[in-house]
N, C-alpha and C positions, 0 to 999 in steps of 0.2 A: 504493500500500500504506500509506504513512504517513498519507494522507488518510483512508483507511478506519479505521485504528487510532485516529486522533484523534477521528473521529466516534463510534466504538464506545465510547471512554472517556467522551466527553461525554454520550452517551445513557445509558450504564450507571450512571454516577455523577452523574447530574443531581440538582440540589438536593432535589427532592421525594422522592427515594428514600433520601436520607441518613438520615432518622429511622428508616426500616425497617432499614437496615444497622446503625445504632447499637443497635437493639433486638435484632437477631440476635446481635450481639456480647455484649450484656448477658445475654440469655436463654440462649444456648447456648455462648458462648465462655468466660464466667466464672460459671457457675451457683453456684459455691461463694461467690463474692463477692456476687452479687445475690440469692442464695437463690431463684432462679427455679425450682428443682426442686420447690418447694412450691406452684407455681401451674400453671394450664393455660397452658403456654408458647405453644402454637400459637394459642390464642384471643387472648392478649394481642398477639401478633405480627400476627394478622389485623386486630384492631381498630386498631392503629397504622397498618398499611398502608392500610386503608380511609379512615381519618380524615386521614392526612397525605399520601396519594398519590392514591387513587382520586377522592375528592371534589374536591380542588383541581384535578386534571387535567380532570375533567368540567366544572368551572367555567371553566377556560381554554378548553376546546373550545367551550363555549357562548358565551364572549366572542368567539371567532374567528368562529363562525357568525353571530353578530349584528352583526359588524363593529366591535365595540368595540376589538379589537386586530387588527393586520394579520397577525401570525404568532405561533404559540405559542412560538417561540424567543425572543421579546421582545428583539430586537436593539437596538431604539431605547430610550433612557433614558426618554423621555416615556411610552412605551407600558407601561413596567414599573410605574408608580406604582399604577394601579388594580388590576391582578392581584396585585401584592405586598401591597397593603392587604387584599385579599380573603383571600389565603393567611394573612396575619397573624391575621385574624379567625378563620378555621378552626382554626388552630393554638392560638390562645388558648382557644377553646371546647373543643377536644380535651383540652388540659391541665387545664382546670377540671373536665371530666366525668370524666377519669381520677382526679383527686384526690378528687372527690365520690363517685363510684360504685364505684371499685375499691379494695379493701384490699390494696395491693401495697407492696413495699419502697420506701422513699423515693428510692432511686437511680433508679427509673423515672420518678417525678414530677420529679426533678431534671433528668433527661435531657430530658423534654418541655419543662420550663420554660426550660432553657438554649436549646433549639432555637427556642422561641417568641420569646425575647428577641433572638436573632440575627436572626430574620425581621423583627421590629418595627424593630430598628435598621437593618437593610438597607433596609427600606422608607423609613425617614426619610432615610437618606443618599441614596437614589435621587432624591429631590426635587432634589438639587444635583449628584450625581456618580454615574456608572455604575461600580460595582465588581462584581467577579465573584461571583455567587451560588454558582457551582460551588465556588469556593475557600472561601467562607464555610462551606459545608456540610462539605467534606472536611477542612478545618482544624479545625472544631469536633469532628469525629470523632476526629482525631488528638489534640487537647487532652484529650478524655475518656480515651482510652487511656493517655496519659502520666500523668495524675493517678491513675488506678486502679493503674497499675504502681508509682507512687511510694508510694502508701498501702497497698499490699499486696505488700511485697517477698517474702513467702513463696511467692507464685505466679509462675511463670515466664511472663511476658508478652512476652518478647523477640520472638517471631515476630509477634505482633500489632503491636508497635511498628514492626518492619521493614515489614510490609505497609502500615501507616498512612503511613509516611514515603514509601514507594515510590509509593503511590496519590496522595499529595499532589503529588509531583513530576510524576507522569505526567499527572494532570488539568491541572496548571498548564501543562505543555508542550503538551498537546492544545489548550487554549484559546488559547494564543499561536500555535500552528501554524495554527489555523483563523481567525486574525485577529479573534477574538471580543472580545479585550481587549488592552489595552496592559500592559506589565510592572507599571506602578504600580497599575493596576486589579486585577491579579492579587494584588499584595502587599496592597492595601487589603482585598480580600475575605479573604485568609488571616489578616491581622491581626485583623479583626473576629471571625471564627469562632473562632480559636484563643484569643484573649484572653477572650471571653465564656465559652466552655465550660470552658477551663482554670481561669479565675477562679472561676466558680460551683461547679464540682466540688471544687476545692481548698479552698474556703471552707466548703462545706456538707456534703460527703460524710463 
């Protein structure tokens, strides 16, 4: 049972889905803050999902089929460099296109920029050290929630904070249970995601 729960959490909150979850929060969780009610919310969410999840996943599957990687789970550090570099490129292009083509609130561009910075730094670190991409993603999400709560005290975001904290702990526990990472690799991923997203949002939001 514990094995199944750990796998469920790892798949459900895998790194490529985190940008979509962040946009669900921005678009539907805090529409008063993000002014998302003035946009086609589902169209924006679909574009984020396609550019940050569907296209990268298809590229990973292609790499697997062509033998460039042994597994889409990327358990080996050396295997991660090329896929992570590709995802960094996709995310950078997506951020640029959103900035160039869509007239949306700066908070959305800031979210994509923060995520892209996290992926680029994660890729750079992967040349030397394998840290948890899962924790980078979920900690970045938590950092964004905390900053928005701090800067908008009029809105009650306690429930979102609790969910973010619980998810962070649950994902960390699942990765440790599956022996996917050591505690220091979990902490390294958390520190990267949280510091980048908290820092950029606190500075520019």
